[in-house]
ZAMARGU-4260 file (C-alpha; in steps of 0.2 Angstrom, whole numbers, plus 5000, padded with zeros to 4 digits):
<rodrens>
0) 4839/4870/5053 | 4851/4871/5072 | 4869/4871/5067 | 4872/4860/5079 | 4860/4846/5075
5) 4869/4846/5058 | 4883/4843/5064 | 4877/4829/5074 | 4867/4821/5058 | 4884/4823/5050
10) 4895/4813/5061 | 4903/4831/5067 | 4897/4831/5085 | 4914/4823/5090 | 4906/4817/5110
15) 4889/4808/5104 | 4899/4798/5091 | 4909/4792/5102 | 4898/4789/5117 | 4888/4776/5106
20) 4893/4758/5107 | 4904/4755/5089 | 4914/4740/5098 | 4913/4727/5086 | 4916/4738/5071
25) 4930/4747/5081 | 4939/4731/5084 | 4936/4725/5066 | 4945/4742/5060 | 4959/4739/5071
30) 4962/4723/5065 | 4963/4728/5047 | 4976/4742/5052 | 4986/4732/5062 | 4987/4719/5046
35) 4990/4734/5034 | 5004/4741/5045 | 5012/4721/5046 | 5008/4719/5027 | 5014/4737/5020
40) 4998/4736/5012 | 5000/4746/4993 | 4986/4759/4991 | 4977/4751/4977 | 4973/4735/4989
45) 4968/4747/5004 | 4956/4757/4994 | 4947/4740/4988 | 4948/4733/5007 | 4943/4749/5015
50) 4925/4753/5006 | 4919/4733/5009 | 4925/4735/5027 | 4914/4752/5028 | 4900/4743/5019
55) 4901/4730/5035 | 4909/4740/5048 | 4903/4758/5047 | 4911/4770/5059 | 4908/4789/5061
60) 4921/4800/5054 | 4930/4803/5074 | 4931/4787/5076 | 4939/4779/5062 | 4953/4796/5063
65) 4955/4790/5082 | 4959/4773/5076 | 4974/4778/5064 | 4980/4791/5075 | 4978/4785/5092
70) 4993/4779/5099 | 4996/4762/5107 | 5004/4752/5122 | 5013/4742/5110 | 5020/4757/5098
75) 5019/4776/5106 | 5036/4782/5101 | 5031/4789/5083 | 5019/4786/5068 | 5021/4772/5057
80) 5025/4782/5041 | 5011/4772/5031 | 4999/4782/5042 | 4998/4798/5035 | 4996/4790/5016
85) 4981/4780/5024 | 4973/4794/5030 | 4975/4804/5014 | 4964/4788/5007 | 4952/4791/5019
90) 4948/4808/5015 | 4946/4804/4997 | 4931/4791/4999 | 4924/4803/5011 | 4926/4792/5026
95) 4935/4805/5035 | 4937/4823/5034 | 4946/4837/5040 | 4938/4842/5056 | 4939/4824/5063
100) 4959/4822/5059 | 4963/4839/5067 | 4953/4833/5082 | 4960/4816/5083 | 4978/4822/5078
105) 4978/4837/5094 | 4973/4824/5106 | 4985/4813/5104 | 5000/4827/5099 | 5017/4828/5108
110) 5015/4844/5111 | 5003/4841/5126 | 5019/4837/5135 | 5028/4854/5133 | 5014/4864/5136
115) 5010/4854/5154 | 5028/4859/5158 | 5020/4877/5160 | 5003/4870/5167 | 4993/4874/5149
120) 4992/4856/5143 | 4974/4848/5139 | 4964/4844/5154 | 4955/4828/5147 | 4960/4816/5160
125) 4954/4801/5148 | 4968/4801/5136 | 4983/4793/5146 | 4996/4791/5132 | 5001/4802/5117
130) 5015/4800/5103 | 5032/4803/5109 | 5033/4810/5093 | 5023/4815/5082 | 5029/4830/5075
135) 5034/4822/5057 | 5016/4816/5055 | 5009/4833/5060 | 5018/4843/5048 | 5014/4830/5031
140) 4997/4827/5037 | 4997/4847/5037 | 5001/4850/5020 | 4990/4837/5016 | 4974/4847/5024
145) 4981/4862/5017 | 4978/4857/4998 | 4963/4848/5003 | 4957/4865/5009 | 4962/4876/4993
150) 4955/4862/4982 | 4937/4866/4989 | 4936/4847/4997 | 4943/4851/5014 | 4928/4860/5021
155) 4912/4857/5010 | 4898/4866/5024 | 4895/4878/5036 | 4896/4864/5048 | 4911/4858/5046
160) 4918/4877/5042 | 4912/4881/5062 | 4919/4865/5068 | 4937/4867/5059 | 4936/4883/5067
165) 4934/4878/5085 | 4947/4864/5082 | 4962/4876/5073 | 4961/4888/5088 | 4963/4874/5100
170) 4979/4872/5088 | 4986/4889/5092 | 4983/4888/5109 | 4993/4872/5110 | 5007/4878/5099
175) 5007/4895/5111 | 5011/4885/5125 | 5021/4872/5118 | 5031/4885/5112 | 5034/4892/5129
180) 5036/4875/5138 | 5051/4872/5125 | 5059/4892/5131 | 5058/4885/5150 | 5064/4868/5145
185) 5083/4871/5141 | 5089/4856/5149 | 5077/4842/5137 | 5083/4854/5124 | 5101/4847/5126
190) 5095/4830/5127 | 5084/4830/5111 | 5093/4846/5102 | 5079/4842/5085 | 5063/4840/5095
195) 5061/4860/5095 | 5065/4860/5077 | 5052/4846/5073 | 5040/4856/5083 | 5044/4871/5074
200) 5042/4864/5055 | 5025/4855/5060 | 5020/4872/5067 | 5026/4881/5048 | 5014/4867/5042
205) 5000/4871/5052 | 5001/4888/5047 | 4998/4884/5032 | 4983/4875/5036 | 4978/4891/5046
210) 4980/4903/5032 | 4969/4891/5023 | 4956/4890/5034 | 4956/4908/5036 | 4955/4913/5018
215) 4943/4900/5013 | 4925/4907/5005 | 4915/4894/5013 | 4923/4896/5032 | 4920/4916/5029
220) 4904/4914/5024 | 4900/4904/5038 | 4908/4916/5049 | 4896/4931/5046 | 4884/4921/5049
225) 4874/4924/5069 | 4875/4905/5075 | 4896/4908/5072 | 4899/4919/5086 | 4908/4907/5097
230) 4918/4900/5082 | 4923/4919/5079 | 4927/4922/5097 | 4940/4905/5097 | 4946/4912/5083
235) 4951/4929/5089 | 4957/4923/5106 | 4970/4911/5096 | 4975/4922/5083 | 4978/4935/5098
240) 4990/4922/5108 | 4997/4912/5092 | 5004/4926/5081 | 5015/4933/5092 | 5023/4918/5093
245) 5028/4915/5076 | 5030/4937/5071 | 5051/4933/5073 | 5051/4921/5058 | 5036/4923/5052
250) 5032/4943/5048 | 5023/4943/5032 | 5011/4929/5037 | 5008/4935/5055 | 5003/4952/5046
255) 4991/4942/5037 | 4982/4933/5052 | 4983/4950/5060 | 4974/4956/5046 | 4960/4944/5048
260) 4960/4944/5065 | 4957/4964/5065 | 4946/4968/5051 | 4939/4952/5044 | 4933/4944/5061
265) 4930/4962/5066 | 4917/4967/5054 | 4908/4951/5056 | 4906/4955/5075 | 4901/4972/5068
270) 4889/4966/5054 | 4878/4958/5067 | 4878/4970/5079 | 4871/4983/5069 | 4852/4978/5067
275) 4850/4999/5057 | 4866/5004/5056 | 4859/5023/5053 | 4853/5024/5069 | 4867/5015/5077
280) 4878/5026/5072 | 4867/5042/5076 | 4866/5035/5092 | 4884/5030/5096 | 4889/5049/5091
285) 4875/5054/5103 | 4881/5044/5117 | 4899/5050/5116 | 4895/5067/5113 | 4883/5067/5128
290) 4896/5055/5139 | 4899/5065/5156 | 4915/5062/5163 | 4926/5071/5176 | 4938/5080/5169
295) 4957/5081/5175 | 4971/5095/5172 | 4977/5097/5155 | 4997/5093/5157 | 5009/5094/5143
300) 5023/5080/5150 | 5042/5080/5146 | 5038/5063/5139 | 5024/5067/5127 | 5034/5077/5114
305) 5049/5063/5116 | 5038/5051/5110 | 5032/5060/5095 | 5049/5064/5089 | 5056/5045/5090
310) 5039/5042/5079 | 5045/5055/5067 | 5062/5048/5065 | 5062/5030/5068 | 5063/5024/5052
315) 5061/5036/5038 | 5062/5053/5042 | 5043/5058/5041 | 5047/5078/5047 | 5032/5086/5037
320) 5034/5105/5043 | 5016/5111/5044 | 5011/5093/5052 | 5022/5097/5064 | 5018/5113/5069
325) 5000/5108/5069 | 5002/5094/5080 | 5012/5107/5091 | 4996/5122/5091 | 4985/5109/5096
330) 4997/5100/5109 | 5000/5118/5116 | 4984/5128/5112 | 4998/5144/5108 | 5008/5144/5121
335) 5026/5148/5111 | 5035/5146/5125 | 5031/5131/5132 | 5031/5125/5115 | 5050/5130/5109
340) 5057/5123/5126 | 5050/5108/5126 | 5053/5105/5109 | 5074/5107/5110 | 5072/5096/5126
345) 5063/5085/5118 | 5077/5084/5102 | 5089/5082/5116 | 5083/5069/5126 | 5081/5059/5109
350) 5100/5061/5104 | 5103/5057/5123 | 5092/5042/5122 | 5102/5033/5110 | 5119/5034/5121
355) 5110/5026/5136 | 5101/5012/5125 | 5120/5008/5119 | 5113/5012/5103 | 5128/5024/5098
360) 5136/5010/5089 | 5122/5010/5079 | 5131/5023/5065 | 5115/5028/5055 | 5103/5031/5070
365) 5115/5044/5079 | 5119/5053/5061 | 5102/5057/5057 | 5097/5062/5076 | 5113/5074/5077
370) 5108/5080/5060 | 5089/5083/5064 | 5095/5093/5080 | 5108/5103/5074 | 5102/5106/5055
375) 5083/5104/5055 | 5078/5112/5074 | 5088/5129/5071 | 5076/5131/5057 | 5058/5125/5065
380) 5063/5138/5080 | 5066/5150/5068 | 5050/5148/5061 | 5041/5148/5079 | 5050/5165/5082
385) 5040/5173/5071 | 5027/5173/5083 | 5036/5178/5098 | 5032/5196/5105 | 5044/5206/5117
390) 5048/5201/5130 | 5049/5183/5125 | 5063/5179/5113 | 5071/5164/5106 | 5085/5168/5115
395) 5076/5166/5133 | 5068/5149/5126 | 5085/5143/5120 | 5095/5147/5138 | 5078/5140/5147
400) 5079/5124/5137 | 5100/5122/5140 | 5100/5124/5158 | 5088/5108/5158 | 5101/5099/5144
405) 5110/5084/5154 | 5129/5089/5152 | 5135/5069/5157 | 5126/5067/5140 | 5132/5081/5131
410) 5148/5086/5139 | 5156/5104/5138 | 5172/5106/5127 | 5183/5106/5144 | 5176/5090/5149
415) 5179/5083/5132 | 5196/5083/5138 | 5194/5074/5154 | 5204/5058/5152 | 5188/5051/5167
420) 5176/5057/5153 | 5171/5044/5140 | 5169/5052/5121 | 5154/5048/5111 | 5154/5054/5093
425) 5138/5057/5093 | 5134/5069/5107 | 5152/5078/5110 | 5151/5095/5106 | 5131/5095/5100
430) 5128/5110/5113 | 5142/5119/5104 | 5137/5115/5087 | 5117/5118/5089 | 5123/5136/5098
435) 5132/5140/5083 | 5117/5134/5070 | 5106/5143/5080 | 5116/5160/5079 | 5118/5157/5060
440) 5099/5159/5059 | 5099/5174/5070 | 5088/5166/5084 | 5103/5170/5098 | 5120/5183/5095
445) 5137/5176/5093 | 5143/5185/5108 | 5129/5175/5119 | 5137/5157/5114 | 5149/5158/5129
450) 5138/5163/5140 | 5125/5146/5137 | 5140/5135/5136 | 5148/5140/5150 | 5167/5143/5145
455) 5178/5149/5131 | 5173/5141/5113 | 5185/5142/5099 | 5172/5137/5087 | 5166/5150/5073
460) 5152/5152/5059 | 5155/5144/5043 | 5166/5155/5033 | 5150/5157/5019 | 5138/5161/5031
465) 5121/5158/5028 | 5116/5149/5012 | 5102/5153/5003 | 5094/5137/4993 | 5090/5149/4976
470) 5106/5154/4977 | 5114/5137/4977 | 5105/5132/4963 | 5110/5143/4952 | 5128/5141/4957
475) 5125/5119/4954 | 5116/5122/4937 | 5132/5131/4930 | 5144/5121/4938 | 5141/5105/4940
480) 5157/5102/4952 | 5149/5115/4965 | 5135/5101/4965 | 5147/5088/4970 | 5155/5100/4985
485) 5137/5101/4991 | 5135/5082/4990 | 5151/5081/5001 | 5144/5095/5014 | 5126/5087/5018
490) 5138/5076/5034 | 5140/5094/5039 | 5135/5100/5056 | 5133/5120/5056 | 5115/5123/5050
495) 5117/5127/5033 | 5114/5107/5027 | 5095/5111/5025 | 5098/5124/5010 | 5109/5112/5004
500) 5096/5099/5004 | 5084/5108/4997 | 5096/5115/4983 | 5099/5097/4979 | 5081/5093/4976
505) 5076/5106/4966 | 5093/5104/4954 | 5089/5085/4952 | 5071/5090/4948 | 5079/5101/4933
510) 5089/5090/4928 | 5078/5077/4925 | 5067/5090/4913 | 5082/5095/4906 | 5088/5078/4902
515) 5103/5082/4908 | 5107/5064/4912 | 5128/5064/4913 | 5128/5077/4926 | 5113/5069/4934
520) 5122/5050/4932 | 5135/5059/4943 | 5124/5066/4956 | 5115/5050/4959 | 5132/5038/4958
525) 5137/5050/4974 | 5121/5051/4983 | 5119/5032/4981 | 5133/5028/4988 | 5130/5036/5005
530) 5115/5030/5014 | 5118/5039/5030 | 5114/5057/5017 | 5099/5049/5011 | 5092/5051/5029
535) 5098/5069/5029 | 5090/5073/5013 | 5072/5067/5019 | 5074/5077/5035 | 5069/5092/5021
540) 5062/5083/5007 | 5048/5071/5002 | 5054/5055/4996 | 5041/5060/4981 | 5050/5077/4977
545) 5066/5068/4970 | 5060/5051/4965 | 5044/5056/4954 | 5057/5067/4942 | 5068/5054/4940
550) 5056/5038/4939 | 5048/5049/4925 | 5066/5051/4915 | 5069/5031/4918 | 5051/5030/4912
555) 5052/5037/4896 | 5071/5035/4894 | 5075/5032/4874 | 5087/5029/4863 | 5092/5047/4853
560) 5092/5044/4833 | 5108/5045/4829 | 5114/5037/4845 | 5132/5031/4843 | 5138/5024/4859
565) 5127/5014/4869 | 5136/5007/4883 | 5135/5026/4890 | 5117/5027/4890 | 5116/5010/4899
570) 5129/5019/4912 | 5118/5035/4914 | 5103/5026/4915 | 5110/5013/4928 | 5113/5028/4940
575) 5098/5036/4940 | 5091/5018/4944 | 5103/5014/4960 | 5099/5030/4967 | 5078/5024/4967
580) 5083/5008/4969 | 5095/5016/4985 | 5078/5025/4991 | 5065/5013/4987 | 5074/4998/4997
585) 5084/5008/5013 | 5067/5013/5017 | 5053/5000/5011 | 5047/5013/4999 | 5031/5010/4987
590) 5025/5016/4972 | 5011/5028/4979 | 5025/5034/4989 | 5037/5040/4975 | 5023/5046/4965
595) 5021/5032/4950 | 5009/5022/4944 | 5006/5005/4951 | 5002/4997/4933 | 5012/5008/4918
600) 5027/5013/4926 | 5043/5004/4921 | 5049/5007/4940 | 5035/5001/4948 | 5036/4985/4937
605) 5052/4982/4939 | 5051/4984/4959 | 5035/4972/4958 | 5034/4957/4946 | 5052/4962/4937
610) 5062/4957/4952 | 5055/4937/4947 | 5063/4924/4934 | 5053/4920/4920 | 5050/4903/4914
615) 5059/4899/4895 | 5039/4896/4889 | 5035/4914/4898 | 5048/4923/4887 | 5041/4930/4871
620) 5051/4928/4853 | 5060/4947/4857 | 5064/4939/4875 | 5072/4925/4869 | 5084/4933/4858
625) 5088/4945/4869 | 5092/4932/4882 | 5103/4922/4869 | 5110/4935/4864 | 5116/4942/4884
630) 5119/4925/4888 | 5133/4923/4874 | 5138/4940/4875 | 5143/4938/4893 | 5150/4919/4895
635) 5156/4915/4876 | 5173/4919/4879 | 5173/4918/4859 | 5159/4929/4853 | 5171/4946/4857
640) 5160/4952/4873 | 5143/4963/4874 | 5143/4971/4855 | 5133/4989/4850 | 5121/4976/4840
645) 5116/4968/4855 | 5112/4983/4867 | 5105/4994/4852 | 5092/4981/4851 | 5089/4979/4870
650) 5085/4996/4879 | 5090/4997/4896 | 5072/4994/4904 | 5072/4978/4895 | 5088/4972/4900
655) 5084/4975/4918 | 5066/4967/4916 | 5079/4951/4909 | 5091/4951/4923 | 5082/4939/4935
660) 5080/4926/4921 | 5096/4929/4915 | 5106/4925/4932 | 5093/4910/4935 | 5096/4902/4919
665) 5115/4905/4921 | 5115/4899/4938 | 5105/4882/4932 | 5120/4881/4917 | 5132/4880/4928
670) 5127/4869/4939 | 5125/4855/4926 | 5142/4861/4917 | 5135/4869/4902 | 5145/4884/4910
675) 5164/4882/4916 | 5171/4890/4929 | 5182/4903/4919 | 5169/4907/4906 | 5157/4911/4924
680) 5170/4922/4929 | 5172/4931/4915 | 5153/4934/4913 | 5153/4942/4930 | 5167/4953/4929
685) 5157/4962/4913 | 5140/4961/4924 | 5151/4969/4938 | 5157/4984/4925 | 5151/5002/4929
690) 5137/5003/4915 | 5130/4986/4923 | 5135/4985/4939 | 5118/4992/4946 | 5107/4977/4936
695) 5115/4965/4951 | 5101/4971/4963 | 5088/4963/4958 | 5101/4950/4952 | 5106/4947/4969
700) 5089/4949/4973 | 5087/4935/4963 | 5100/4922/4970 | 5096/4925/4988 | 5077/4919/4985
705) 5086/4904/4976 | 5097/4902/4992 | 5077/4899/5001 | 5072/4887/4987 | 5071/4869/4997
710) 5087/4858/4999 | 5087/4849/4985 | 5093/4862/4976 | 5110/4858/4982 | 5119/4861/4966
715) 5108/4879/4959 | 5113/4883/4978 | 5132/4881/4976 | 5131/4888/4961 | 5123/4904/4968
720) 5138/4904/4981 | 5148/4903/4968 | 5143/4919/4959 | 5142/4926/4975 | 5159/4924/4978
725) 5164/4931/4961 | 5155/4947/4966 | 5159/4948/4984 | 5177/4942/4987 | 5187/4947/4969
730) 5192/4966/4968 | 5185/4975/4952 | 5195/4981/4939 | 5192/5000/4944 | 5190/5011/4958
735) 5172/5018/4952 | 5166/5001/4951 | 5171/4994/4967 | 5161/5009/4974 | 5147/5007/4963
740) 5146/4989/4968 | 5148/4996/4988 | 5132/5005/4984 | 5122/4989/4979 | 5128/4980/4992
745) 5122/4993/5004 | 5106/4990/4998 | 5104/4972/4996 | 5115/4967/5011 | 5099/4964/5025
750) 5091/4952/5012 | 5105/4942/5006 | 5110/4940/5026 | 5095/4932/5029 | 5095/4922/5014
755) 5115/4916/5017 | 5109/4912/5036 | 5095/4902/5030 | 5107/4892/5018 | 5118/4890/5033
760) 5107/4881/5042 | 5101/4868/5030 | 5120/4867/5025 | 5131/4868/5042 | 5145/4861/5035
765) 5147/4873/5021 | 5162/4883/5021 | 5158/4895/5008 | 5146/4905/5018 | 5157/4912/5032
770) 5169/4921/5018 | 5154/4933/5010 | 5145/4936/5026 | 5161/4944/5032 | 5162/4953/5014
775) 5145/4962/5018 | 5146/4966/5037 | 5150/4984/5035 | 5135/4986/5021 | 5122/4977/5033
780) 5125/4991/5045 | 5119/5003/5032 | 5107/4993/5023 | 5089/4997/5027 | 5081/5011/5039
785) 5063/5005/5040 | 5058/5004/5056 | 5059/4984/5059 | 5066/4978/5076 | 5080/4969/5076
790) 5075/4950/5082 | 5086/4950/5094 | 5075/4965/5101 | 5060/4958/5099 | 5064/4942/5107
795) 5070/4954/5122 | 5051/4962/5123 | 5042/4947/5119 | 5053/4938/5133 | 5049/4951/5148
800) 5043/4944/5164 | 5026/4942/5168 | 5018/4945/5154 | 5030/4945/5138 | 5026/4959/5125
805) 5013/4968/5136 | 5024/4968/5149 | 5037/4976/5141 | 5024/4990/5135 | 5018/4993/5154
810) 5037/4995/5158 | 5040/5010/5147 | 5023/5017/5148 | 5027/5017/5168 | 5044/5025/5163
815) 5038/5039/5155 | 5026/5044/5167 | 5039/5041/5184 | 5050/5054/5171 | 5040/5065/5168
820) 5029/5067/5183 | 5049/5070/5193 | 5060/5079/5179 | 5072/5086/5190 | 5077/5070/5200
825) 5077/5060/5181 | 5088/5069/5169 | 5089/5054/5159 | 5075/5051/5146 | 5066/5033/5147
830) 5075/5019/5137 | 5064/5018/5122 | 5061/5016/5104 | 5046/5018/5094 | 5047/5002/5087
835) 5044/4993/5102 | 5026/5001/5098 | 5027/4997/5081 | 5032/4979/5084 | 5018/4979/5097
840) 5006/4985/5084 | 5010/4972/5069 | 5010/4958/5082 | 4997/4959/5096 | 4985/4971/5084
845) 4978/4989/5088 | 4965/4985/5101 | 4974/4972/5111 | 4989/4985/5113 | 4977/4999/5115
850) 4971/4988/5131 | 4986/4988/5135 | 4988/5005/5137 | 4970/5008/5142 | 4973/4997/5159
855) 4989/5007/5162 | 4983/5023/5164 | 4968/5015/5174 | 4983/5010/5187 | 4991/5026/5187
860) 4976/5037/5188 | 4974/5029/5204 | 4991/5028/5209 | 4986/5047/5208 | 4995/5052/5192
865) 4980/5052/5180 | 4985/5068/5169 | 5001/5063/5165 | 4995/5047/5162 | 4985/5052/5150
870) 4995/5063/5140 | 5006/5051/5139 | 4996/5038/5131 | 4988/5051/5119 | 5006/5055/5114
875) 5008/5036/5110 | 4990/5035/5099 | 4994/5050/5092 | 5011/5045/5086 | 5013/5043/5067
880) 5016/5025/5059 | 5029/5028/5046 | 5025/5010/5041 | 5006/5013/5040 | 5007/5031/5030
885) 4995/5036/5018 | 4997/5041/5001 | 5007/5058/5000 | 4995/5073/4995 | 5006/5076/4979
890) 5001/5059/4971 | 4986/5067/4965 | 4997/5080/4953 | 5006/5065/4945 | 4994/5050/4945
895) 4975/5050/4939 | 4962/5039/4948 | 4974/5036/4962 | 4970/5022/4973 | 4974/5025/4991
900) 4984/5011/4999 | 4978/4998/5011 | 4980/5003/5031 | 4980/4992/5045 | 4969/4999/5060
905) 4979/5012/5068 | 4976/5015/5087 | 4968/5031/5086 | 4955/5023/5075 | 4954/5008/5087
910) 4951/5020/5102 | 4938/5029/5091 | 4929/5014/5088 | 4930/5009/5107 | 4924/5026/5111
915) 4908/5024/5101 | 4903/5010/5110 | 4904/5020/5128 | 4885/5016/5135 | 4889/4997/5133
920) 4906/4999/5140 | 4900/5008/5157 | 4888/4992/5160 | 4902/4982/5161 | 4917/4995/5168
925) 4911/5013/5171 | 4928/5016/5176 | 4936/5011/5158 | 4924/5021/5148 | 4926/5035/5157
930) 4946/5033/5153 | 4942/5029/5133 | 4929/5044/5132 | 4942/5056/5139 | 4957/5049/5129
935) 4949/5049/5116 | 4943/5066/5119 | 4961/5072/5121 | 4967/5061/5105 | 4954/5071/5095
940) 4959/5087/5100 | 4977/5084/5095 | 4974/5077/5078 | 4964/5090/5074 | 4965/5099/5057
945) 4971/5115/5054 | 4960/5130/5055 | 4958/5142/5040 | 4973/5154/5039 | 4963/5171/5046
950) 4961/5160/5062 | 4977/5156/5066 | 4983/5172/5064 | 4976/5176/5078 | 4984/5162/5087
955) 5002/5158/5097 | 5006/5150/5083 | 5002/5162/5068 | 5013/5154/5057 | 5008/5137/5055
960) 4993/5136/5041 | 5002/5139/5026 | 4991/5131/5013 | 4982/5140/4999 | 4983/5158/5009
965) 5003/5158/5009 | 5006/5175/5001 | 4993/5184/5012 | 5002/5172/5027 | 5018/5179/5020
970) 5013/5198/5024 | 5006/5196/5039 | 5023/5187/5047 | 5035/5200/5039 | 5024/5213/5048
975) 5025/5203/5065 | 5044/5202/5063 | 5044/5221/5062 | 5033/5224/5077 | 5047/5213/5083
980) 5061/5223/5074 | 5067/5207/5067 | 5070/5215/5049 | 5053/5211/5043 | 5057/5222/5028
985) 5072/5209/5022 | 5065/5203/5003 | 5071/5188/5005 | 5058/5181/5016 | 5048/5165/5008
990) 5035/5158/5018 | 5032/5143/5004 | 5030/5130/5018 | 5022/5117/5009 | 5026/5100/5015
995) 5043/5100/5019 | 5048/5114/5008 | 5057/5126/5019 | 5064/5137/5004 | 5067/5154/5015
1000) 5083/5152/5018 | 5088/5169/5013 | 5099/5181/5021 | 5117/5186/5027 | 5124/5181/5043
1005) 5125/5196/5050 | 5104/5198/5048 | 5092/5196/5064 | 5080/5192/5055 | 5072/5176/5059
1010) 5071/5166/5041 | 5067/5147/5042 | 5068/5134/5030 | 5048/5066/5025 | 5054/4997/5060
1015) 5059/4960/5052 | 5059/4957/5055 | 5062/4954/5034 | 5066/4937/5040 | 5051/4925/5035
1020) 5055/4908/5040 | 5038/4904/5029 | 5045/4911/5013 | 5056/4897/5007 | 5037/4889/5004
1025) 5035/4900/4988 | 5051/4894/4979 | 5065/4905/4970 | 5056/4915/4956 | 5040/4914/4964
1030) 5034/4901/4955 | 5038/4888/4965 | 5024/4875/4971 | 5028/4869/4989 | 5015/4854/4985
1035) 5020/4849/4970 | 5033/4835/4978 | 5022/4826/4988 | 5009/4817/4975 | 4994/4821/4985
1040) 4983/4819/4968
</rodrens>
């Protein structure tokens, strides 16, 4: 049976229903509604009357909802609060349905008024009157529809599902236009400041309906059918426009909706298009291979490598040496000279960019980029230098590159003392430090440095010479104090930091293996309070290298049989766990990133389900006993505090699982005066002691969740603020405790800030929030480095004139092309952060962003800059995405049956999909088909996996493939070094470059041998729908049953 006929039969064809003559029935229902409102008819009587009325005067559902939701000349300001209740009972009687309610709400919504300000209002001229403010009624009705859809009564068949999909698509367009209208109507908001807040509250409720629809099994089954093509198209277009409007405040929900659009809907389209998948795949592959295009000259633009390096360092540093060298080989096809010069230039450009973007105020951004340029880049150059043959030398390439570096951004030593020069700690002396680091690794002689800088320098090489990793490891294992001194050297800018990082990582692995927890405690506590040093560590190590042994130690931590004291055990355990917390929360690491099993590992459980409080009914008998013991020990001043009996019976792992529940019950007890203020203060002081202070990480996260809860939890929220003030505003008893507390705040500051500001918006008169925000201000700057853009940046990008985020991406692309076309005239690099691309991917989806890039390539090609435009586009598409990484290869060594993480569609995958449809696209747009195929081939060439080692030895970058043939490759490179008179006989050359391992740091300062060494919006305005501890039910208070 045809779906449209089924809709008409069920009263879902809205236009036909209105065309029939129902005047008498309509009149009777209107009178009935008037009397219900006038007499405030209760629901029992309404139920009995409505059945009788319908049996005598039947009406289609669409007309009933129209009567109940339509404004009248006598009342068009706001819906009567009884109306949503009546609508709910009409649904129970099956007299109205979800589609009809959505349509009538849509027809008379106040949002049309705002949408019309930007010329996007509904064009239905028959609707003359709309509500003055329908937002509060929309909010209530949307939430009730959400529950109906979730329970299975809201959508009861394919026709119903299709109509609902089309209507939610119209609602998405309406809210998008209304949001734009509010943005332009500044004066209107001054007269009615609450109207925008009401609209956003209604939109939040609508988002819950939208999620319910998109995840409803009846809807998904209907959308997969051939007749749903129109509904799929409407949903896709609606989501593409709607999701960017909620990304600022609902990033997690926006991601779920984008996933539905880009994967679920796309898979339905693909399913319909594949009559015979095997034949279609073969035909599309053959069509792509045989597609003839006009070739453009190959250009390696200055912007290309600049974009790639930005992507590697935008969040957690993900410079994998093997992958980088492979990319460089594919990009430059063995041209070592161009590779080396461009790599140096791109590195300086990247550091200069943060100055020109005024990012130097962000200490963490400048620190890791500066350390990369001085400590990491010379080691990469040393590896490249092993493939240079006379007359080409590393000194020549460095000299050529430095002549093109902007001295305004990187001044000489004398210019730094010029009063007219504005000093910048990020870029001052970088050229000089870089030259000495290159000298340290034998790339240039010390006598050439003054010529390179153009002035006399008073700097010297490090007194201890070039560090050797293995030697440092042995020193640290014999003298723990040496380890502490090395940690202090992580901030140095002398070229030796690579060996320091490698040595510290190896020391951590050995200490874990030997279970030397006392020494490990000192190392972990020192590293945890230096978040910027963690960035530097990841320039030379992958997270899994250090964190897997630490997590394995924590998972298997047990008391000794003759354990005497238990407090030191808690302190050692907490220090190790604190470092794991520091890495995980700073970089948003998943269990697979750190090499642990997501189910069996204590750490994995703690990072996921272990951060939610449990109800008392959910606790085991042992957990009940432990909870009672901790509450008594912390808050009962007469109990004598925390004794060995409690600590011995409750291992650290059990305690950390209990922390959220302990804090939640403490909050409840203080809110109802079961704990007095003095006892509370005493207990919090205990928790802030060095042996328990790491537990404040899950504790403060739990309290942040409490602040996100609904406003009717005001007593508990005030208790949370009191506890936070005791933690943040009270000076701790010891410097060690204060230092560890600062480490904890560095970890949780960003999440706590969002929670405090959310509470402040609900209670603007509260005087308790501002001092807390002030107390964590310095910690916020050091809290996260996960490639998420700040809210103010997102607002700037999305409000770009003439197109919003798409226009912002186009402007950046145009800047890259202009800069690369005239590098001599445009010394200043294009202002850019790769957060723009990552944010656009999340907000727009890969396919939509891809077409923004493709259209820009078309325009630049027509303007005569086709080669550069294709190179820029290729660089953007090939750039790695730190927020969408595959599982590390090392994971297979530690975890059986590895389940790969679910990844979003990438730009390269979206491009491949489009290229396979090149013949279809060619029929509609031949020029675009040619651009897609050309770009796809360039991308595939640059992402090509490395060839076997034997083949690579004959290429210009013979030192790249360092897999299973590392030993043979070591001999080959030693021979190459000998041919170049680089001291190939030096026994310290080590070519084990697996992953980030640059352990070949041997040699002495006088040696001329070249030895080489893994972006919020955190805030989510919808997260308060889930309650404090993850178990809240946002619908429980509405009485819908």
